[in-house]
C-alpha positions in Angstrom: 136.9 159.7 153.4 138.2 161.8 150.5 138.2 161.0 146.8 142.0 160.2 146.8 141.6 157.9 149.8 138.7 156.1 148.1 140.9 155.6 145.1 143.7 154.2 147.2 141.6 151.7 149.1 140.1 150.4 145.8 136.5 151.5 146.6 134.9 151.9 143.1 131.5 152.5 144.8 132.9 155.4 146.9 134.7 156.9 143.9 131.5 156.8 141.9 129.6 158.5 144.8 132.2 161.3 145.1 132.1 161.9 141.3 128.3 161.7 141.2 128.2 164.3 144.0 130.2 166.7 141.9 133.6 166.2 143.5 136.4 167.8 141.4 138.2 165.0 139.6 141.3 167.2 139.6 141.3 167.9 143.4 144.6 167.8 145.2 145.5 165.6 148.1 147.5 168.4 149.7 149.3 171.6 148.7 152.6 170.0 149.5 152.3 166.9 147.3 149.7 168.2 144.8 148.7 164.7 143.7 145.3 164.3 142.0 143.0 161.2 142.3 144.4 160.2 138.9 148.0 160.1 140.3 146.7 157.9 143.2 144.9 155.6 140.8 147.9 155.1 138.6 150.0 154.2 141.6 147.6 152.3 143.9 144.3 151.5 142.3 142.5 149.1 139.9 142.1 149.5 136.1 138.3 150.2 136.6 138.9 153.1 138.9 141.7 154.4 136.7 139.5 154.3 133.6 136.7 156.0 135.3 138.9 158.9 136.4 140.5 159.2 133.0 137.0 159.5 131.5 135.9 162.1 134.0 139.2 164.0 133.5 138.6 164.1 129.7 135.1 165.4 130.2 136.3 168.0 132.6 139.1 169.1 130.3 136.9 169.5 127.3 134.4 171.6 129.3 137.1 173.8 131.0 138.9 174.4 127.7 135.7 175.8 126.2 134.5 177.8 129.2 137.5 179.0 131.2 138.7 182.4 129.8 141.0 183.2 132.7 144.1 182.1 130.6 144.9 184.5 127.7 146.1 181.6 125.5 143.0 179.6 126.1 140.8 182.7 125.5 142.6 183.2 122.1 142.0 179.6 121.2 138.3 179.9 122.1 138.0 183.1 120.0 139.8 181.4 117.0 137.4 178.5 117.1 134.4 180.8 117.4 135.6 182.9 114.4 136.4 179.9 112.3 132.8 178.6 112.8 
């Protein structure tokens, strides 16, 4: 069972297990459709699962914004924040 499938069958416990195991909260269901678990939750799931994924997405986003330097614009933002401190 995948994270997206766990979201769609309303299995809060399985979603927690996937996330605790380090599953990427922004993983895609397929290259063709490119839906994330958050897309699935918004369409098919419960408010509890949706809230959990939103919280994990925010945590992931804040970490990736500070550590991923592969994007030149992001790198400039990191440098600007570092210099300002």
